[in-house]
N, C-alpha and C positions, 0 to 999 in steps of 0.2 A: 657304582660303590662295589658290583661285585658279592660279594659275601662279608666286607664288611660294616656290618651295619651296629658294632658295641656301642652303646652310650657313648666310652669316653674317645672312640677315634671319628665318631660324628663329630661331638663337642671338640675336636682339637679343630679337624677342618670348618669349623663354624667357624671359631675365632681366627685360621688365617686367614676366611674369606673378607671376616669383619676387616682384619687390619689391613688384608690390601685394599677394601674399598674405602676404610679411614683416610686411607695414604694416596689415592687416586683423587678424593673429593679434596685435600691439602693442595695439591700441585696445581698450579696456575692456569693451565691451559687445559689438562684433565676434567677438572671440574667442571667446567663450560660443556665438557663432550657431550654430543645429543647420544652416545651409544651407551654410555654410563645411565646417563638421567633417562633412558627410555629400558634399559637392567632393570632398575631401580623403580620403576612404575609400570608395571607392564598392566594390557587395560583388566578392568572388572572382570568383564567375560571371560576374557581369554585363559586369564585367574582361574575362574570356576571351572572350564574343562578342563582345564593342567591337574587340579584338584580332583576333577572326579574321577578322571584316570588314572590317578595314582593310591589305588585305597589300601594295598599295602603296605604304605610307609607312613608314619605321624607326621605327620609337618600341620605347621600354624595355620587358621582354618582361613586366616583374613588378613590382609596385606597391614592392616592397622597392627596389629599383634607383632610385625615382624621389628628389630632392633632398630631403633632411630637412629641412622649413621649420615653426621654431621662432619664436615670437613672445613677450614678455611686457610689458606696462604697465609704463611709468616716471610713480608718479601723486605723488612726493613736492612737498610744496609748501613750499621752504623759501624763505629773505626773499635769501639771492644770486640765486635764481633769478627770484624776483621782482623785483627790482633790473634785473638782467639782462634781462626781457619790457620794463619802463618805458623802460630805457636803449636798447632794437631799433628803438623807434617814432621818433625821430627821425633814426635811422639809416640805418633804410630810406629814408625821406625823400631821405637824401643819397644816396645809392646810384640814387635815382631822378633825381635830379640832373646825376651824373655820368652817367647812361646819356646824356638827353637833352644835354649838350655832347660828349660825344663821337659823338651821333650825328649830331648839328651837324658835327662835325668829319670827320667821315667823309664826309657829303652833301657839307663841302666840297671835299675830295680828289675826290670822284668825279664830282662838277659839274667844276671844272679841269681832268682827264682828258679830261671831256669837250669839254669848249674846247679843251682842248690842240692833241685829234682834229682837230677841226671845222676851227682854222686851219690845218692842216695838209694838211687837204684840199682848203680856200680858196688856197693855197697853192700847190698842186699845178696846181690848174683854171688860176689864172693863170700859173704858169708854162709850161703845155701850151700857153695861147691867145698869148703871147708869142713861143715859140718856134716856131709854127707863122707869125706874123706874119712874123716873123723872117727866117724858112726862105724862103717866097716873095718875101722881097727878097733874096735872094741869100748873106744871111751863115750858111754853114752851119753855120761852128763853132760859135756862138753858138746857133744852133737846137737843135743836140746838143747840144750844155750844157746848156739848159732844158730839153730830153728827159729829161735823165737827173736834172734837177733834179726833174722833175712823176716822174718812178719813184720816185726816194730819198722826195720827201715820204708820196707815196702810203703806201709801204712804213713810214714812221713812223708816220703815224696806225694802221695799221693794228693796228701794234705797241702804240701804246696804247692803241688800243683794247680789246685783247686784256690787256692789263695793268687796265684800268678793270670789264672785262666778272669777270675773275680776284678784284677786290676785290670785287667787288661780290657777288659767290657767295657766299665767304667769310666776307663781315662777318652777313650772314643768319642763319648759325647765333649770333652775338653777343646780333643786335638778339632774337632766336626766343628766345633766353634771357631775359631783361630781360624780352620781354611776356608769357610764362608764366611763367616761375619766379618771378621778384617777384611776379608777382599772385598768385602761388598764396602765397606768402609774406605777403603785406598778407591774403590772405583768411585767411588760417590765426592770422596775429595777431587781427583784429575776433575772429574764432572764440575765440579765448583771453580776451579783455578780456571776452565778453559772456558767457562760462562764471565768469569770474570775479565779473562784479557777479551772478548767478542766483545764483552759492554763497554769496558777503555777505550777499543779501538773504534765502536761507532758513535761513542757522547764525543772524543776527540774530533773525529774526523766531520760529526755532523755540528758541533761547535766551530772548527772553524771555516764551515761552508755557511753558515749561519753570519759569522763573525763580516766576512768580506759581503753576502747579502747587502747587508746593514747599513754598511759602508755606502755602498753600492746605489745603495739610495729606491732601485728599480723593481718596484712592486710585483711587477708581469712574472718577475720568476722566482716569489718568496710562495706561489700558490695556495694564494688563501684561500679562506673560506665564506666569508663577509668584504667588502667593498665599499660602507656606510663611508662619510665624509670624514666625520666626528671618530672615523675609528681607522683611518686612513693617517691621520693628523698625528693621532695617539702613535702610534705604530712608526714612525715616521722620528717623533721625540722622546719616545720610550720602548730603550731597549731593554727590558726586561720581557716585556710586555709582547717585541716584536719576536723574540727568542720561544715566546711561548705558540706563536700564534702560525710563525712563519712555517713551510716546510711540514704538513700534517702530517702527511702517512712517516719522511721519514722520523718527525718525533712521534710516531706511535709505536714506530719500529725497534727504535734504543730503548725507549719505556717499558715495550713486552721483553726486551733483552738484562735490561734495570731487574726487572721481577721476578725474572726467570735465577737471574743471578742473587738476587736477594733470596727468592725459596730456598737453594742450594746451601746458598753461606749457613741459612738457619737453620735446615736439614739436618748437615754436617756437625754443628754445634749436639743440636739435639739426638741423632742414633749415637753420636760419642757420649752421650750419658746414658743412652739408652745400653749400651755395650759394655762400659765401662765397670756397671754395675753388675750385667749378669757375669763378666769377667770378676770382678771382686769374689762373687757365690761360689763359680767352676774354680776357680784357685784354693778357696779355701776349703771347700771339697774332695781337690784334688790332692794338696798336703796334709789334713787329716783323714786320707782314705789308709793309707800305708798301716797306722800306728791301730787304726779302725780293724782292719785287716788281720791282723797280729793279736790285738784282745780277742775275736771275735772264734780264731783259733787256737788260742793259748790256751785253753784247758783240755780242748781234743790234745796239742803237740805237748805238754806236760803230764795228762795221761800215760801216752804212748811211752814216754821216757820211766814215769814211775812204776808200770807194770814191767817195765823193762829192766831196771835197776833192783827189782825184789824178786823178777828171776833172776839174774845174776845172785844175788843174796842167798837165795833158795839153793841154786844150783851150788853154791863155793860150801854153803852146809850140807849139805848131801855128801860133799865131795870129802870134807871133813870126818863125817862118822863113816864114811868109809876108811 
């Protein structure tokens, strides 16, 4: 952790670890991992020693005080969920296209703000040169006015530069969301598609193999775990029962792939719902950012322009009196 001991930082890391562990414990294979179970249940003596050797850090003193972590894998493969995943693939592409359009829109705004700031700076320099020239010619009113216009345009340039910097800083989180979160969803979709193809291939292969063996009526090749007479008689007459009992290891392998496929199908749906909620919040913030920035700086900009206009009026009045 180094010097990062602030409460907010620690809380953020704690929440990320909590989310990681929750996700791990929802995974059909990882939730039974010996390493994860060992990590979550340290021996009491080892825990006490660790607490004693870390006196400077304020941690909970009891394992039972830690937040309870529970997880369960959703492995249903329903027609509804399958259709949902199939329809989601093109939707992700649309979301990426929307991101590119927003990125271009935001880049144009940032570029416009930068150009405005540059132009104001150039105008300020021009006013400075012109004011100096008129001052050397004895026109002190125009010289004074141009000097003030130089200062005003410098202030305006700085204001618009500040607006651009805040704008760029805030949209970085928006870009980061799409770069990492959406690419993560795409990867998850690809895994789901791959798992589904593996499951289909294994199920089809196993089903054909069982069909052949059932018609051969040769129980020696069925690799059965039981062999009672009544059991064998039922196997030879009840096809559904035979398919359930024959080739147990291969059946278990197919069941595992089906479980993994179901997990990823439901995970894609769950992740998409989470991202769409976050996307809505970030998009709303992004579109409201520009007017918010302008409103915050509006009074300052108006004040600069009013000051400039009053100075022009004052200079013109002084010139008429002369």
